[in-house]
C-alpha positions in Angstrom: 9.7 0.3 24.2 13.1 -0.7 22.9 13.4 -2.2 19.5 15.8 -5.1 18.9 18.1 -5.5 15.9 15.6 -7.6 13.9 12.9 -5.0 14.3 15.1 -2.2 13.3 16.3 -4.1 10.2 12.7 -5.0 9.4 11.6 -1.3 9.4 14.7 -0.1 7.6 14.2 -2.5 4.7 10.7 -1.3 4.3 11.7 2.4 3.8 12.7 2.0 0.1 9.4 0.2 -0.5 7.5 3.1 1.1 9.5 5.5 -1.1 8.6 3.6 -4.3 4.9 3.6 -3.3 5.1 7.3 -2.6 6.5 8.0 -6.1 3.9 5.8 -7.7 1.1 7.6 -5.9 2.4 11.1 -6.9 2.9 10.1 -10.6 1.0 7.2 -12.1 -1.8 6.3 -9.5 -5.3 6.9 -10.8 -6.5 7.6 -7.2 -3.7 9.8 -6.0 -1.5 11.0 -8.9 -1.9 13.3 -11.9 -4.8 11.2 -13.3 -7.1 11.6 -10.3 -9.1 14.3 -12.1 -10.2 11.6 -14.6 -11.6 9.5 -11.8 -13.4 11.9 -9.4 -15.0 9.0 -7.4 -11.7 7.0 -7.3 -10.5 4.0 -9.3 -9.7 1.3 -6.8 -12.6 -0.9 -5.6 -10.9 -1.3 -2.2 -10.8 1.1 0.7 -8.1 2.3 1.3 -6.6 2.1 -2.2 -4.1 -0.8 -2.7 -1.1 1.6 -2.8 -2.2 3.4 0.4 -2.9 0.0 2.1 0.6 -1.2 1.1 2.2 2.0 2.4 0.4 1.7 5.8 1.3 -2.0 6.1 5.0 -1.3 5.4 5.1 1.6 7.9 3.3 -0.4 10.6 4.8 -3.9 10.1 7.9 -3.5 7.9 8.8 -6.0 5.3 7.1 -8.7 7.4 3.8 -7.2 6.1 4.7 -8.2 2.5 2.4 -11.3 2.5 -0.6 -9.1 3.4 0.3 -6.7 0.7 0.6 -9.5 -1.9 -2.7 -10.9 -0.8 -4.3 -7.5 -1.3 -2.8 -7.0 -4.8 -3.9 -10.5 -5.9 -7.4 -9.7 -4.7 -7.5 -6.7 -7.0 -9.0 -8.3 -10.0 -12.2 -8.0 -12.1 -13.9 -10.9 -10.1 -13.2 -9.3 -6.7 -16.0 -7.4 -5.0 -13.6 -5.1 -3.2 -14.5 -3.6 0.1 -12.9 -2.2 3.3 -9.7 -3.8 4.5 -7.9 -2.0 7.4 -4.2 -2.6 8.2 
């Protein structure tokens, strides 16, 4: 399947976002980073964690997935029940 210019631009603009998420996961993330030993059962109430979900969405949909990522981040609050949300 051939990608047109808009699709290539969409995926290319998402690469820096995926890189930032990767750095966050390796450093500060309570679920994936150096603090994961303090939370043996995980910290995020969603599955997959919000950062992993955002990374999957950006890889799959590019920057056009930003509204889904924002909705997920907004739902990550004390009043949310959490749950499973697949990209």
